[in-house]
Every structure is written in C-alpha cells, then in structure tokens.
C-alpha positions in Angstrom: 0.0 0.0 0.0 1.4 3.3 -1.0 1.9 5.9 1.7 0.0 9.1 1.2 2.1 12.3 0.8 0.7 15.4 2.5 2.0 18.6 1.0 2.8 21.8 2.8 -0.1 23.5 1.1 -2.5 20.9 2.6 -1.1 21.5 6.0 -1.5 25.2 5.9 -4.5 26.9 7.5 -7.3 27.9 5.2 -6.7 31.4 3.8 -3.0 31.3 4.8 -0.8 33.8 2.9 1.8 32.6 0.5 5.4 33.6 1.0 5.2 36.5 -1.4 1.8 37.6 -0.1 3.3 37.7 3.5 6.2 39.8 2.4 3.9 42.1 0.4 1.6 42.5 3.5 4.5 43.4 5.7 5.8 46.0 3.3 2.3 47.5 2.9 2.0 47.7 6.7 5.4 49.5 6.9 4.4 52.1 4.3 1.2 52.8 6.1 2.9 53.1 9.5 5.3 55.7 8.1 2.4 57.7 6.6 0.8 57.8 10.1 4.0 58.6 12.0 6.0 61.0 9.9 5.3 64.4 8.3 7.6 64.4 5.2 8.6 60.9 4.0 10.3 60.3 0.7 11.1 57.2 -1.4 14.6 56.8 -2.8 14.1 55.8 -6.4 17.0 55.0 -8.7 15.2 53.0 -11.4 16.8 49.8 -10.2 14.6 46.7 -9.6 14.5 47.0 -5.8 13.3 50.7 -5.9 10.8 49.8 -8.6 9.4 47.0 -6.5 9.3 49.4 -3.5 7.4 52.0 -5.5 4.9 49.3 -6.7 4.3 48.2 -3.1 3.9 51.8 -1.9 1.2 52.5 -4.6 -0.6 49.3 -3.6 -0.6 50.4 0.1 -2.6 53.5 -0.7 -4.5 52.6 -3.9 -6.8 54.1 -5.2 -5.6 57.3 -3.5 -2.6 59.2 -4.8 0.8 58.2 -3.4 1.4 60.5 -0.4 5.2 60.3 -0.8 7.6 62.1 -3.2 10.5 60.4 -4.9 14.2 61.3 -4.5 16.9 60.2 -6.9 20.6 60.9 -6.4 21.9 61.0 -9.9 25.5 60.0 -10.3 25.7 61.3 -13.8 26.6 57.8 -14.9 23.1 56.4 -15.2 22.0 54.5 -18.3 19.7 56.7 -20.5 17.1 53.8 -20.4 17.0 54.1 -16.6 16.5 57.9 -16.6 13.8 57.5 -19.3 12.0 54.9 -17.2 12.2 57.1 -14.1 10.7 60.1 -15.9 8.1 57.9 -17.5 6.9 56.5 -14.1 6.8 60.0 -12.6 4.7 61.3 -15.5 2.4 58.3 -15.6 1.5 58.3 -11.9 1.7 62.1 -11.4 4.5 61.8 -8.8 6.7 64.5 -7.3 10.4 63.9 -8.0 13.4 65.5 -6.3 16.8 65.0 -8.0 20.2 65.5 -6.4 23.1 65.6 -8.9 26.6 64.4 -7.9 28.1 66.4 -10.7 26.9 69.7 -9.2 28.8 68.8 -6.0 31.9 68.0 -8.0 31.6 71.3 -9.9 31.3 73.4 -6.8 34.2 71.6 -5.0 32.3 69.8 -2.3 33.2 66.5 -3.8 36.1 65.1 -5.8 36.2 62.4 -8.4 37.6 59.1 -7.2 40.7 57.6 -8.8 38.7 54.6 -9.9 36.0 56.7 -11.5 33.1 55.2 -9.6 30.5 57.7 -8.2 28.3 55.5 -6.1 30.2 56.3 -2.9 29.8 60.0 -3.7 26.1 59.9 -3.4 26.0 60.3 0.4 26.7 64.0 0.5 24.0 65.0 -2.1 21.6 62.6 -0.3 22.1 64.2 3.1 22.0 67.7 1.5 18.6 66.9 -0.1 17.2 65.4 3.2 18.2 68.5 5.1 17.1 71.0 2.4 13.7 69.4 2.0 13.2 68.5 5.7 12.5 64.8 4.9 12.0 63.0 8.2 11.7 59.4 6.8 13.6 58.1 3.8 12.5 54.7 2.3 15.4 52.7 0.9 15.4 49.4 -1.0 18.1 47.7 1.2 17.7 44.0 2.0 19.3 42.1 4.8 20.6 39.4 2.5 22.8 41.8 0.6 25.7 42.1 3.0 26.7 41.6 6.7 26.2 45.2 7.6 22.6 45.1 6.2 21.8 42.2 8.5 22.2 44.4 11.6 19.8 47.1 10.2 16.4 47.6 11.7 13.4 48.2 9.5 13.2 51.7 11.1 16.9 52.8 11.2 17.5 56.0 13.2 20.1 58.4 11.8 21.5 61.4 13.7 21.7 65.0 12.5 24.8 64.1 10.5 23.1 61.1 8.9 25.2 58.6 10.9 23.9 55.2 12.1 24.6 54.3 15.7 23.8 50.7 16.6 23.4 51.6 20.3 20.5 53.9 19.4 18.5 51.4 17.4 15.2 50.3 18.8 13.8 46.8 19.2 11.0 45.9 16.7 9.1 43.2 18.6 5.8 42.1 17.1 6.4 44.4 14.1 5.9 47.5 16.2 8.0 50.3 14.8 9.2 53.4 16.8 9.6 56.4 14.6 10.5 58.9 17.4 13.3 61.2 16.4 14.6 64.7 17.3 14.7 67.7 15.1 17.4 67.3 12.5 17.4 63.5 12.7 15.7 61.2 10.3 14.7 57.6 10.0 15.7 55.3 7.1 13.0 52.8 6.4 13.6 49.5 4.7 10.3 47.8 3.6 12.3 45.1 1.7 14.4 44.1 4.7 13.2 40.5 4.8 13.1 40.0 1.1 15.8 38.1 -0.8 17.0 38.6 -4.4 14.9 35.7 -5.5 11.8 37.1 -3.8 12.3 40.4 -5.7 12.5 38.6 -9.1 9.6 36.3 -8.3 7.5 39.2 -7.2 8.3 41.2 -10.4 7.2 38.2 -12.4 4.0 37.6 -10.5 3.0 41.3 -10.6 4.2 41.8 -14.2 6.1 44.9 -13.1 7.8 46.6 -16.1 11.5 47.3 -15.9 13.9 49.5 -17.8 14.9 47.9 -21.1 18.6 47.8 -20.1 17.7 44.8 -17.8 17.0 42.7 -20.9 19.8 43.9 -23.2 22.0 40.7 -22.8 
C-alpha cells in the first residue's frame, strides 16, 4: 500500500498567505505606518529593480488614493539613458513628485572630488544628506535588503540616523511584534527598509508575479 504524501499546502491553514503575499503585506504595513508617524517621508528611487518593487508596493498600500510620498533620486551622472527615461516615464504616468540631487553639481562646486577609480556610487552620500536637510525629509525609504551584506543584516526596518546622517547601533530600537518606533529629534531622520526581509529571488519572483515593467537595459543581454 502506497503511503499518502501530505503537502505543505494541505497542512497550511485555510486562507494562509503565500510567502510572497506575506512579504507584500509586511511592506504595505510598513508604508502605512510611516504615513501615520511622519510628516515628510520620501522614497529613494534609482530606477533599479529594488526601488521599482518598492514603489509598486507603496502604490498598492494607498490605492486608489494618490501616493502620499515624493521620490528622491541621487543622480551619479553615470546612469544609463534607459533608466532615466524609465524614471521620468513613471513620474509622468502616476503624477508623482520627483526631487533630484546631482553628484556632478557637488563635484563642480568643489564639495566632492572624483575618485581615482571613477566610480561615483560612494559619492552619493553628501548629495543625499543635502537633499534630506534642504527638503526636511524625516523618513527616507530605501530598498536595502538584509541578504545583501553583513552590515545590512544588523539594520532595523526603522533605522534612526542622527543629525549628521550617521547610524549608531546603540540607538536602534527593538521591533518586537512588528511594532515600529519612529520617534526622532529635530534634524534627525529615519531610514525605512520595507524590503528588509526579502531576498534577491523574492524580488524577481514578485516582479514576475505582478508583471512589473523594468527598464529595457535589464533585458539587453
């Protein structure tokens, strides 16, 4: 007599969320928490897949209302034209507000210097902090995930930054039962990571499931 095989789906409770549904629900909850706790949140949007998924989740969180957050892009000056075109198309299609900080402007005015290796990603910090201070953003959504590197694994979903934009592990708050503490002093801000518990595979599977369009450069090889 053959033994019966019981699948994980059969063991799950009726109405249980799938893995991707659970991640989506968590992210939607985080976006709504920020909307309730902060005055001037902004979403970092580079046109990369993680920020595209983050924007998709944010729009879901408040649909059918207009997205209550602006977008912020720190442009290195080395972006692919397809990515910039995608960014501008998304902003126009959904009627979003976009702030852009330009690394080149900071190089031109002497506040930054080109690196010997030519890369500009490490130079984004100063324009980012300048934009946060100038526009008084108190919460900044980022697409960082804990699976990316060891430093990310220590990051909370709500990550407090001081008035200099620095991260102090001793000042981070516990997040038991998905309760998030957004308390901060004037001049400080909180980085928020809705994709903290996602993996690279989760992101790609979610893009496929939701049929989220990406910049053409992703499919050029």
